[in-house]
All heavy atoms as a GROMACS GRO file, in nm:
protein
  568
    1MET      N    1  14.485  13.839   6.163
    1MET     CA    2  14.486  13.756   6.281
    1MET      C    3  14.426  13.621   6.245
    1MET      O    4  14.330  13.613   6.172
    1MET     CB    5  14.403  13.822   6.391
    1MET     CG    6  14.394  13.735   6.513
    1MET     SD    7  14.279  13.794   6.640
    1MET     CE    8  14.370  13.929   6.706
    2ARG      N    9  14.482  13.519   6.300
    2ARG     CA   10  14.436  13.383   6.276
    2ARG      C   11  14.380  13.328   6.407
    2ARG      O   12  14.443  13.338   6.512
    2ARG     CB   13  14.552  13.298   6.228
    2ARG     CG   14  14.512  13.158   6.191
    2ARG     CD   15  14.624  13.090   6.115
    2ARG     NE   16  14.584  12.954   6.095
    2ARG     CZ   17  14.664  12.851   6.111
    2ARG    NH1   18  14.788  12.868   6.144
    2ARG    NH2   19  14.620  12.730   6.092
    3ARG      N   20  14.263  13.269   6.402
    3ARG     CA   21  14.200  13.213   6.521
    3ARG      C   22  14.217  13.062   6.521
    3ARG      O   23  14.187  12.996   6.421
    3ARG     CB   24  14.052  13.249   6.520
    3ARG     CG   25  13.981  13.203   6.644
    3ARG     CD   26  13.840  13.252   6.642
    3ARG     NE   27  13.775  13.206   6.763
    3ARG     CZ   28  13.648  13.219   6.789
    3ARG    NH1   29  13.571  13.278   6.702
    3ARG    NH2   30  13.596  13.174   6.901
    4VAL      N   31  14.263  13.010   6.632
    4VAL     CA   32  14.279  12.866   6.649
    4VAL      C   33  14.188  12.824   6.763
    4VAL      O   34  14.196  12.875   6.873
    4VAL     CB   35  14.426  12.829   6.682
    4VAL    CG1   36  14.439  12.681   6.708
    4VAL    CG2   37  14.519  12.874   6.571
    5VAL      N   38  14.099  12.731   6.736
    5VAL     CA   39  14.005  12.682   6.838
    5VAL      C   40  14.049  12.542   6.880
    5VAL      O   41  14.057  12.452   6.797
    5VAL     CB   42  13.860  12.679   6.783
    5VAL    CG1   43  13.765  12.626   6.889
    5VAL    CG2   44  13.819  12.817   6.736
    6LEU      N   45  14.076  12.528   7.009
    6LEU     CA   46  14.121  12.400   7.062
    6LEU      C   47  14.006  12.332   7.136
    6LEU      O   48  13.933  12.396   7.211
    6LEU     CB   49  14.237  12.419   7.159
    6LEU     CG   50  14.364  12.480   7.102
    6LEU    CD1   51  14.466  12.501   7.213
    6LEU    CD2   52  14.422  12.392   6.993
    7GLY      N   53  13.992  12.203   7.116
    7GLY     CA   54  13.895  12.126   7.191
    7GLY      C   55  13.954  12.082   7.323
    7GLY      O   56  14.074  12.097   7.347
    8THR      N   57  13.873  12.028   7.409
    8THR     CA   58  13.919  11.980   7.539
    8THR      C   59  14.032  11.878   7.520
    8THR      O   60  14.019  11.784   7.444
    8THR     CB   61  13.803  11.914   7.615
    8THR    OG1   62  13.700  12.011   7.631
    8THR    CG2   63  13.847  11.864   7.751
    9GLY      N   64  14.143  11.903   7.588
    9GLY     CA   65  14.256  11.812   7.582
    9GLY      C   66  14.349  11.832   7.463
    9GLY      O   67  14.455  11.771   7.458
   10GLU      N   68  14.312  11.917   7.367
   10GLU     CA   69  14.398  11.940   7.252
   10GLU      C   70  14.510  12.036   7.290
   10GLU      O   71  14.489  12.130   7.365
   10GLU     CB   72  14.320  12.002   7.135
   10GLU     CG   73  14.230  11.905   7.062
   10GLU     CD   74  14.164  11.973   6.943
   10GLU    OE1   75  14.093  12.072   6.963
   10GLU    OE2   76  14.186  11.924   6.831
   11ALA      N   77  14.628  12.013   7.238
   11ALA     CA   78  14.742  12.100   7.264
   11ALA      C   79  14.769  12.190   7.143
   11ALA      O   80  14.748  12.151   7.029
   11ALA     CB   81  14.866  12.016   7.294
   12PHE      N   82  14.813  12.310   7.172
   12PHE     CA   83  14.853  12.405   7.068
   12PHE      C   84  14.994  12.366   7.025
   12PHE      O   85  15.080  12.341   7.106
   12PHE     CB   86  14.852  12.545   7.129
   12PHE     CG   87  14.852  12.655   7.028
   12PHE    CD1   88  14.734  12.704   6.978
   12PHE    CD2   89  14.970  12.710   6.985
   12PHE    CE1   90  14.732  12.805   6.886
   12PHE    CE2   91  14.971  12.812   6.893
   12PHE     CZ   92  14.852  12.860   6.843
   13ASP      N   93  15.020  12.360   6.895
   13ASP     CA   94  15.155  12.326   6.851
   13ASP      C   95  15.197  12.410   6.731
   13ASP      O   96  15.121  12.492   6.681
   13ASP     CB   97  15.168  12.176   6.822
   13ASP     CG   98  15.079  12.130   6.709
   13ASP    OD1   99  15.072  12.198   6.605
   13ASP    OD2  100  15.015  12.026   6.725
   14ALA      N  101  15.320  12.391   6.684
   14ALA     CA  102  15.378  12.473   6.578
   14ALA      C  103  15.295  12.470   6.450
   14ALA      O  104  15.291  12.568   6.376
   14ALA     CB  105  15.521  12.428   6.550
   15ALA      N  106  15.226  12.361   6.423
   15ALA     CA  107  15.144  12.352   6.302
   15ALA      C  108  15.028  12.451   6.304
   15ALA      O  109  14.973  12.485   6.199
   15ALA     CB  110  15.092  12.210   6.285
   16ASP      N  111  14.993  12.501   6.423
   16ASP     CA  112  14.883  12.596   6.435
   16ASP      C  113  14.925  12.739   6.398
   16ASP      O  114  14.840  12.827   6.387
   16ASP     CB  115  14.826  12.595   6.577
   16ASP     CG  116  14.762  12.462   6.610
   16ASP    OD1  117  14.689  12.408   6.525
   16ASP    OD2  118  14.785  12.414   6.722
   17LEU      N  119  15.051  12.764   6.384
   17LEU     CA  120  15.101  12.896   6.345
   17LEU      C  121  15.147  12.895   6.201
   17LEU      O  122  15.205  12.799   6.155
   17LEU     CB  123  15.216  12.940   6.435
   17LEU     CG  124  15.182  12.965   6.580
   17LEU    CD1  125  15.307  13.002   6.658
   17LEU    CD2  126  15.079  13.075   6.594
   18ASN      N  127  15.123  13.005   6.132
   18ASN     CA  128  15.162  13.015   5.992
   18ASN      C  129  15.283  13.107   5.977
   18ASN      O  130  15.287  13.188   5.886
   18ASN     CB  131  15.043  13.065   5.909
   18ASN     CG  132  15.066  13.046   5.761
   18ASN    OD1  133  15.152  12.970   5.720
   18ASN    ND2  134  14.990  13.118   5.681
   19ARG      N  135  15.377  13.100   6.068
   19ARG     CA  136  15.499  13.180   6.058
   19ARG      C  137  15.610  13.109   6.134
   19ARG      O  138  15.585  13.021   6.214
   19ARG     CB  139  15.476  13.320   6.112
   19ARG     CG  140  15.427  13.322   6.255
   19ARG     CD  141  15.391  13.462   6.297
   19ARG     NE  142  15.325  13.454   6.426
   19ARG     CZ  143  15.315  13.553   6.509
   19ARG    NH1  144  15.368  13.669   6.477
   19ARG    NH2  145  15.255  13.538   6.622
   20THR      N  146  15.731  13.150   6.109
   20THR     CA  147  15.845  13.086   6.176
   20THR      C  148  15.908  13.185   6.274
   20THR      O  149  15.893  13.306   6.260
   20THR     CB  150  15.952  13.042   6.074
   20THR    OG1  151  15.995  13.157   6.002
   20THR    CG2  152  15.894  12.939   5.979
   21GLY      N  153  15.979  13.134   6.370
   21GLY     CA  154  16.054  13.215   6.463
   21GLY      C  155  15.972  13.274   6.577
   21GLY      O  156  16.028  13.334   6.666
   22ALA      N  157  15.842  13.260   6.575
   22ALA     CA  158  15.760  13.322   6.678
   22ALA      C  159  15.702  13.218   6.773
   22ALA      O  160  15.626  13.253   6.861
   22ALA     CB  161  15.648  13.403   6.614
   23PHE      N  162  15.735  13.096   6.756
   23PHE     CA  163  15.672  12.989   6.834
   23PHE      C  164  15.763  12.944   6.947
   23PHE      O  165  15.877  12.907   6.925
   23PHE     CB  166  15.637  12.871   6.743
   23PHE     CG  167  15.564  12.762   6.814
   23PHE    CD1  168  15.431  12.776   6.844
   23PHE    CD2  169  15.629  12.646   6.851
   23PHE    CE1  170  15.362  12.675   6.911
   23PHE    CE2  171  15.562  12.546   6.917
   23PHE     CZ  172  15.428  12.560   6.946
   24ASN      N  173  15.712  12.947   7.067
   24ASN     CA  174  15.783  12.896   7.183
   24ASN      C  175  15.700  12.779   7.237
   24ASN      O  176  15.598  12.798   7.303
   24ASN     CB  177  15.797  13.005   7.289
   24ASN     CG  178  15.868  12.956   7.413
   24ASN    OD1  179  15.852  12.842   7.455
   24ASN    ND2  180  15.946  13.042   7.474
   25ALA      N  181  15.743  12.658   7.205
   25ALA     CA  182  15.665  12.539   7.238
   25ALA      C  183  15.641  12.525   7.388
   25ALA      O  184  15.531  12.486   7.429
   25ALA     CB  185  15.736  12.414   7.183
   26GLU      N  186  15.740  12.557   7.470
   26GLU     CA  187  15.723  12.544   7.614
   26GLU      C  188  15.617  12.640   7.666
   26GLU      O  189  15.534  12.603   7.750
   26GLU     CB  190  15.855  12.567   7.686
   26GLU     CG  191  15.955  12.456   7.665
   26GLU     CD  192  16.087  12.482   7.736
   26GLU    OE1  193  16.089  12.560   7.833
   26GLU    OE2  194  16.187  12.424   7.694
   27ALA      N  195  15.617  12.763   7.616
   27ALA     CA  196  15.519  12.862   7.660
   27ALA      C  197  15.378  12.819   7.618
   27ALA      O  198  15.283  12.830   7.697
   27ALA     CB  199  15.551  13.000   7.602
   28PHE      N  200  15.363  12.770   7.496
   28PHE     CA  201  15.231  12.728   7.450
   28PHE      C  202  15.184  12.602   7.522
   28PHE      O  203  15.065  12.587   7.551
   28PHE     CB  204  15.228  12.709   7.298
   28PHE     CG  205  15.215  12.840   7.226
   28PHE    CD1  206  15.320  12.889   7.153
   28PHE    CD2  207  15.097  12.913   7.233
   28PHE    CE1  208  15.308  13.011   7.087
   28PHE    CE2  209  15.085  13.034   7.166
   28PHE     CZ  210  15.191  13.083   7.093
   29THR      N  211  15.275  12.513   7.556
   29THR     CA  212  15.238  12.395   7.634
   29THR      C  213  15.189  12.436   7.772
   29THR      O  214  15.087  12.386   7.820
   29THR     CB  215  15.357  12.297   7.645
   29THR    OG1  216  15.394  12.256   7.513
   29THR    CG2  217  15.322  12.176   7.729
   30ALA      N  218  15.261  12.529   7.835
   30ALA     CA  219  15.221  12.578   7.967
   30ALA      C  220  15.087  12.649   7.960
   30ALA      O  221  14.999  12.626   8.045
   30ALA     CB  222  15.328  12.671   8.023
   31ALA      N  223  15.068  12.733   7.858
   31ALA     CA  224  14.942  12.805   7.844
   31ALA      C  225  14.826  12.709   7.819
   31ALA      O  226  14.717  12.727   7.874
   31ALA     CB  227  14.953  12.907   7.730
   32THR      N  228  14.850  12.607   7.738
   32THR     CA  229  14.746  12.509   7.710
   32THR      C  230  14.705  12.436   7.838
   32THR      O  231  14.586  12.413   7.862
   32THR     CB  232  14.794  12.407   7.604
   32THR    OG1  233  14.826  12.479   7.485
   32THR    CG2  234  14.690  12.301   7.576
   33LYS      N  235  14.802  12.403   7.923
   33LYS     CA  236  14.772  12.337   8.050
   33LYS      C  237  14.690  12.429   8.140
   33LYS      O  238  14.591  12.385   8.201
   33LYS     CB  239  14.900  12.295   8.121
   33LYS     CG  240  14.870  12.224   8.253
   33LYS     CD  241  14.997  12.197   8.332
   33LYS     CE  242  14.972  12.127   8.463
   33LYS     NZ  243  14.858  12.169   8.542
   34ILE      N  244  14.727  12.556   8.147
   34ILE     CA  245  14.654  12.651   8.231
   34ILE      C  246  14.509  12.663   8.182
   34ILE      O  247  14.415  12.659   8.260
   34ILE     CB  248  14.724  12.788   8.233
   34ILE    CG1  249  14.855  12.777   8.311
   34ILE    CG2  250  14.633  12.895   8.293
   34ILE    CD1  251  14.946  12.897   8.297
   35ILE      N  252  14.492  12.677   8.051
   35ILE     CA  253  14.358  12.690   7.994
   35ILE      C  254  14.274  12.567   8.026
   35ILE      O  255  14.158  12.577   8.066
   35ILE     CB  256  14.365  12.716   7.842
   35ILE    CG1  257  14.423  12.855   7.817
   35ILE    CG2  258  14.229  12.700   7.777
   35ILE    CD1  259  14.465  12.880   7.674
   36GLU      N  260  14.332  12.451   8.011
   36GLU     CA  261  14.259  12.327   8.039
   36GLU      C  262  14.226  12.316   8.188
   36GLU      O  263  14.116  12.275   8.224
   36GLU     CB  264  14.339  12.206   7.992
   36GLU     CG  265  14.264  12.075   8.006
   36GLU     CD  266  14.134  12.070   7.926
   36GLU    OE1  267  14.121  12.141   7.824
   36GLU    OE2  268  14.042  11.997   7.968
   37ASP      N  269  14.321  12.354   8.274
   37ASP     CA  270  14.295  12.352   8.418
   37ASP      C  271  14.179  12.444   8.455
   37ASP      O  272  14.093  12.407   8.535
   37ASP     CB  273  14.419  12.395   8.496
   37ASP     CG  274  14.529  12.290   8.498
   37ASP    OD1  275  14.504  12.175   8.456
   37ASP    OD2  276  14.641  12.325   8.541
   38VAL      N  277  14.177  12.563   8.396
   38VAL     CA  278  14.069  12.658   8.425
   38VAL      C  279  13.937  12.609   8.365
   38VAL      O  280  13.832  12.622   8.425
   38VAL     CB  281  14.105  12.799   8.376
   38VAL    CG1  282  13.986  12.894   8.386
   38VAL    CG2  283  14.224  12.854   8.454
   39ARG      N  284  13.946  12.550   8.246
   39ARG     CA  285  13.824  12.496   8.183
   39ARG      C  286  13.761  12.389   8.271
   39ARG      O  287  13.640  12.383   8.287
   39ARG     CB  288  13.861  12.439   8.046
   39ARG     CG  289  13.740  12.395   7.963
   39ARG     CD  290  13.783  12.343   7.828
   39ARG     NE  291  13.820  12.454   7.742
   39ARG     CZ  292  13.907  12.447   7.641
   39ARG    NH1  293  13.966  12.333   7.612
   39ARG    NH2  294  13.934  12.551   7.568
   40THR      N  295  13.842  12.303   8.329
   40THR     CA  296  13.788  12.194   8.410
   40THR      C  297  13.773  12.231   8.558
   40THR      O  298  13.684  12.180   8.625
   40THR     CB  299  13.876  12.067   8.400
   40THR    OG1  300  14.008  12.097   8.444
   40THR    CG2  301  13.878  12.014   8.258
   41GLY      N  302  13.858  12.319   8.608
   41GLY     CA  303  13.857  12.352   8.751
   41GLY      C  304  13.786  12.481   8.787
   41GLY      O  305  13.769  12.510   8.906
   42GLY      N  306  13.748  12.558   8.686
   42GLY     CA  307  13.671  12.680   8.710
   42GLY      C  308  13.739  12.781   8.801
   42GLY      O  309  13.860  12.802   8.795
   43ASP      N  310  13.656  12.843   8.886
   43ASP     CA  311  13.704  12.950   8.973
   43ASP      C  312  13.816  12.905   9.067
   43ASP      O  313  13.908  12.981   9.097
   43ASP     CB  314  13.590  13.008   9.056
   43ASP     CG  315  13.495  13.095   8.974
   43ASP    OD1  316  13.525  13.120   8.855
   43ASP    OD2  317  13.391  13.138   9.028
   44GLU      N  318  13.808  12.781   9.113
   44GLU     CA  319  13.914  12.732   9.203
   44GLU      C  320  14.049  12.730   9.132
   44GLU      O  321  14.152  12.764   9.192
   44GLU     CB  322  13.879  12.593   9.257
   44GLU     CG  323  13.770  12.596   9.362
   44GLU     CD  324  13.803  12.688   9.479
   44GLU    OE1  325  13.915  12.683   9.533
   44GLU    OE2  326  13.715  12.768   9.516
   45ALA      N  327  14.051  12.691   9.006
   45ALA     CA  328  14.176  12.692   8.930
   45ALA      C  329  14.224  12.836   8.909
   45ALA      O  330  14.344  12.864   8.920
   45ALA     CB  331  14.157  12.622   8.796
   46LEU      N  332  14.131  12.926   8.881
   46LEU     CA  333  14.168  13.068   8.866
   46LEU      C  334  14.229  13.122   8.994
   46LEU      O  335  14.330  13.193   8.991
   46LEU     CB  336  14.046  13.152   8.828
   46LEU     CG  337  14.003  13.149   8.683
   46LEU    CD1  338  13.874  13.228   8.666
   46LEU    CD2  339  14.110  13.204   8.592
   47ARG      N  340  14.167  13.088   9.106
   47ARG     CA  341  14.222  13.133   9.236
   47ARG      C  342  14.363  13.077   9.258
   47ARG      O  343  14.452  13.148   9.304
   47ARG     CB  344  14.130  13.090   9.349
   47ARG     CG  345  14.006  13.174   9.362
   47ARG     CD  346  13.925  13.133   9.487
   47ARG     NE  347  13.799  13.203   9.487
   47ARG     CZ  348  13.687  13.158   9.430
   47ARG    NH1  349  13.686  13.041   9.370
   47ARG    NH2  350  13.577  13.230   9.434
   48ALA      N  351  14.383  12.951   9.227
   48ALA     CA  352  14.514  12.889   9.247
   48ALA      C  353  14.620  12.955   9.159
   48ALA      O  354  14.732  12.983   9.206
   48ALA     CB  355  14.506  12.739   9.218
   49TYR      N  356  14.588  12.981   9.033
   49TYR     CA  357  14.685  13.045   8.945
   49TYR      C  358  14.709  13.191   8.983
   49TYR      O  359  14.821  13.241   8.972
   49TYR     CB  360  14.641  13.034   8.798
   49TYR     CG  361  14.673  12.899   8.739
   49TYR    CD1  362  14.572  12.812   8.699
   49TYR    CD2  363  14.805  12.857   8.722
   49TYR    CE1  364  14.602  12.687   8.646
   49TYR    CE2  365  14.836  12.733   8.670
   49TYR     CZ  366  14.733  12.650   8.631
   49TYR     OH  367  14.764  12.527   8.578
   50THR      N  368  14.606  13.259   9.030
   50THR     CA  369  14.623  13.397   9.076
   50THR      C  370  14.718  13.400   9.195
   50THR      O  371  14.806  13.486   9.202
   50THR     CB  372  14.487  13.459   9.113
   50THR    OG1  373  14.402  13.458   8.998
   50THR    CG2  374  14.503  13.602   9.161
   51LYS      N  375  14.701  13.305   9.284
   51LYS     CA  376  14.791  13.299   9.400
   51LYS      C  377  14.932  13.263   9.356
   51LYS      O  378  15.030  13.323   9.402
   51LYS     CB  379  14.739  13.197   9.502
   51LYS     CG  380  14.817  13.197   9.631
   51LYS     CD  381  14.751  13.111   9.737
   51LYS     CE  382  14.827  13.124   9.868
   51LYS     NZ  383  14.761  13.052   9.975
   52GLN      N  384  14.945  13.166   9.265
   52GLN     CA  385  15.077  13.122   9.219
   52GLN      C  386  15.152  13.233   9.145
   52GLN      O  387  15.269  13.257   9.171
   52GLN     CB  388  15.061  13.000   9.127
   52GLN     CG  389  15.192  12.950   9.069
   52GLN     CD  390  15.172  12.834   8.973
   52GLN    OE1  391  15.068  12.771   8.969
   52GLN    NE2  392  15.274  12.805   8.894
   53PHE      N  393  15.085  13.298   9.051
   53PHE     CA  394  15.154  13.394   8.965
   53PHE      C  395  15.155  13.536   9.020
   53PHE      O  396  15.249  13.612   8.995
   53PHE     CB  397  15.091  13.396   8.825
   53PHE     CG  398  15.111  13.267   8.750
   53PHE    CD1  399  15.002  13.200   8.696
   53PHE    CD2  400  15.237  13.211   8.733
   53PHE    CE1  401  15.019  13.081   8.626
   53PHE    CE2  402  15.255  13.093   8.664
   53PHE     CZ  403  15.146  13.028   8.611
   54ASP      N  404  15.049  13.575   9.093
   54ASP     CA  405  15.038  13.713   9.139
   54ASP      C  406  15.058  13.727   9.290
   54ASP      O  407  15.066  13.839   9.340
   54ASP     CB  408  14.900  13.770   9.101
   54ASP     CG  409  14.878  13.769   8.951
   54ASP    OD1  410  14.975  13.796   8.877
   54ASP    OD2  411  14.765  13.741   8.908
   55GLY      N  412  15.060  13.615   9.361
   55GLY     CA  413  15.077  13.621   9.505
   55GLY      C  414  14.955  13.676   9.578
   55GLY      O  415  14.966  13.727   9.688
   56VAL      N  416  14.837  13.667   9.513
   56VAL     CA  417  14.714  13.720   9.572
   56VAL      C  418  14.619  13.605   9.598
   56VAL      O  419  14.594  13.522   9.512
   56VAL     CB  420  14.648  13.822   9.475
   56VAL    CG1  421  14.517  13.872   9.531
   56VAL    CG2  422  14.743  13.936   9.444
   57ASP      N  423  14.565  13.603   9.720
   57ASP     CA  424  14.469  13.498   9.758
   57ASP      C  425  14.330  13.560   9.755
   57ASP      O  426  14.290  13.631   9.847
   57ASP     CB  427  14.504  13.446   9.897
   57ASP     CG  428  14.432  13.317   9.931
   57ASP    OD1  429  14.361  13.261   9.844
   57ASP    OD2  430  14.447  13.272  10.044
   58LEU      N  431  14.257  13.536   9.647
   58LEU     CA  432  14.125  13.596   9.628
   58LEU      C  433  14.014  13.512   9.689
   58LEU      O  434  14.010  13.391   9.672
   58LEU     CB  435  14.094  13.612   9.478
   58LEU     CG  436  14.183  13.705   9.399
   58LEU    CD1  437  14.146  13.699   9.251
   58LEU    CD2  438  14.169  13.847   9.450
   59ALA      N  439  13.922  13.580   9.757
   59ALA     CA  440  13.803  13.512   9.807
   59ALA      C  441  13.698  13.508   9.696
   59ALA      O  442  13.616  13.417   9.690
   59ALA     CB  443  13.749  13.584   9.929
   60GLY      N  444  13.698  13.607   9.611
   60GLY     CA  445  13.601  13.616   9.502
   60GLY      C  446  13.654  13.705   9.392
   60GLY      O  447  13.759  13.768   9.406
   61PHE      N  448  13.580  13.713   9.284
   61PHE     CA  449  13.625  13.791   9.169
   61PHE      C  450  13.543  13.919   9.149
   61PHE      O  451  13.576  14.000   9.066
   61PHE     CB  452  13.617  13.707   9.041
   61PHE     CG  453  13.710  13.588   9.045
   61PHE    CD1  454  13.661  13.462   9.068
   61PHE    CD2  455  13.845  13.605   9.029
   61PHE    CE1  456  13.746  13.353   9.072
   61PHE    CE2  457  13.931  13.497   9.034
   61PHE     CZ  458  13.882  13.371   9.055
   62ARG      N  459  13.437  13.933   9.224
   62ARG     CA  460  13.349  14.048   9.208
   62ARG      C  461  13.410  14.171   9.273
   62ARG      O  462  13.453  14.169   9.389
   62ARG     CB  463  13.213  14.019   9.272
   62ARG     CG  464  13.117  14.134   9.271
   62ARG     CD  465  13.056  14.151   9.134
   62ARG     NE  466  12.964  14.265   9.138
   62ARG     CZ  467  12.954  14.354   9.042
   62ARG    NH1  468  13.024  14.344   8.934
   62ARG    NH2  469  12.869  14.452   9.053
   63ILE      N  470  13.416  14.280   9.197
   63ILE     CA  471  13.463  14.408   9.250
   63ILE      C  472  13.342  14.474   9.317
   63ILE      O  473  13.234  14.481   9.256
   63ILE     CB  474  13.517  14.497   9.137
   63ILE    CG1  475  13.638  14.431   9.073
   63ILE    CG2  476  13.551  14.637   9.189
   63ILE    CD1  477  13.687  14.498   8.948
   64PRO      N  478  13.359  14.522   9.439
   64PRO     CA  479  13.246  14.584   9.508
   64PRO      C  480  13.191  14.704   9.430
   64PRO      O  481  13.268  14.781   9.370
   64PRO     CB  482  13.305  14.630   9.642
   64PRO     CG  483  13.426  14.545   9.661
   64PRO     CD  484  13.478  14.517   9.524
   65ASP      N  485  13.060  14.721   9.432
   65ASP     CA  486  12.996  14.833   9.361
   65ASP      C  487  13.053  14.967   9.406
   65ASP      O  488  13.068  15.059   9.326
   65ASP     CB  489  12.845  14.830   9.382
   65ASP     CG  490  12.778  14.717   9.305
   65ASP    OD1  491  12.838  14.666   9.208
   65ASP    OD2  492  12.665  14.680   9.343
   66SER      N  493  13.087  14.978   9.534
   66SER     CA  494  13.142  15.105   9.584
   66SER      C  495  13.276  15.138   9.517
   66SER      O  496  13.304  15.254   9.488
   66SER     CB  497  13.159  15.099   9.736
   66SER     OG  498  13.246  14.992   9.772
   67ASP      N  499  13.358  15.037   9.491
   67ASP     CA  500  13.485  15.060   9.421
   67ASP      C  501  13.461  15.102   9.276
   67ASP      O  502  13.531  15.188   9.223
   67ASP     CB  503  13.572  14.934   9.424
   67ASP     CG  504  13.628  14.903   9.561
   67ASP    OD1  505  13.612  14.986   9.654
   67ASP    OD2  506  13.688  14.796   9.577
   68ILE      N  507  13.362  15.042   9.213
   68ILE     CA  508  13.328  15.078   9.075
   68ILE      C  509  13.277  15.221   9.071
   68ILE      O  510  13.319  15.302   8.987
   68ILE     CB  511  13.225  14.979   9.016
   68ILE    CG1  512  13.288  14.840   9.003
   68ILE    CG2  513  13.173  15.029   8.881
   68ILE    CD1  514  13.190  14.730   8.968
   69ASP      N  515  13.186  15.257   9.162
   69ASP     CA  516  13.131  15.392   9.168
   69ASP      C  517  13.241  15.495   9.191
   69ASP      O  518  13.243  15.601   9.129
   69ASP     CB  519  13.025  15.404   9.277
   69ASP     CG  520  12.899  15.323   9.246
   69ASP    OD1  521  12.876  15.291   9.127
   69ASP    OD2  522  12.825  15.292   9.342
   70GLU      N  523  13.335  15.463   9.281
   70GLU     CA  524  13.446  15.554   9.309
   70GLU      C  525  13.534  15.573   9.186
   70GLU      O  526  13.575  15.685   9.155
   70GLU     CB  527  13.529  15.500   9.425
   70GLU     CG  528  13.644  15.592   9.465
   70GLU     CD  529  13.728  15.535   9.579
   70GLU    OE1  530  13.679  15.446   9.651
   70GLU    OE2  531  13.842  15.582   9.594
   71ALA      N  532  13.560  15.465   9.114
   71ALA     CA  533  13.642  15.475   8.993
   71ALA      C  534  13.573  15.560   8.888
   71ALA      O  535  13.639  15.638   8.817
   71ALA     CB  536  13.670  15.334   8.938
   72ILE      N  537  13.442  15.546   8.876
   72ILE     CA  538  13.367  15.624   8.776
   72ILE      C  539  13.376  15.773   8.809
   72ILE      O  540  13.394  15.855   8.718
   72ILE     CB  541  13.220  15.577   8.770
   72ILE    CG1  542  13.214  15.439   8.705
   72ILE    CG2  543  13.133  15.676   8.694
   72ILE    CD1  544  13.078  15.372   8.714
   73THR      N  545  13.367  15.807   8.936
   73THR     CA  546  13.374  15.950   8.973
   73THR      C  547  13.513  16.008   8.948
   73THR      O  548  13.526  16.128   8.928
   73THR     CB  549  13.336  15.972   9.120
   73THR    OG1  550  13.428  15.904   9.204
   73THR    CG2  551  13.194  15.927   9.148
   74LYS      N  552  13.615  15.926   8.946
   74LYS     CA  553  13.751  15.972   8.922
   74LYS      C  554  13.785  15.988   8.774
   74LYS      O  555  13.889  16.042   8.739
   74LYS     CB  556  13.852  15.879   8.987
   74LYS     CG  557  13.848  15.884   9.138
   74LYS     CD  558  13.952  15.791   9.198
   74LYS     CE  559  13.951  15.799   9.349
   74LYS     NZ  560  14.052  15.712   9.408
   75LEU      N  561  13.699  15.938   8.687
   75LEU     CA  562  13.726  15.947   8.542
   75LEU      C  563  13.711  16.086   8.490
   75LEU      O  564  13.629  16.161   8.516
   75LEU     CB  565  13.635  15.853   8.464
   75LEU     CG  566  13.672  15.707   8.475
   75LEU    CD1  567  13.567  15.622   8.402
   75LEU    CD2  568  13.807  15.681   8.412
   0.00000   0.00000   0.00000
């Protein structure tokens, strides 16, 4: 596995991959924009993308302790 670390505003491009045929420039451009939006916009950006892609309007990200406890008992 190869790790690529991008700085703020840097875009991921084909030169960052060491193989051919696996690079989709449009997908990486879109992913880079999402990462930068979340980096700068924080939770609000996460909420917006969750609503856009998943159709879910989240008030928060914390799972209630009761849901966690219930899941543990079901394991």
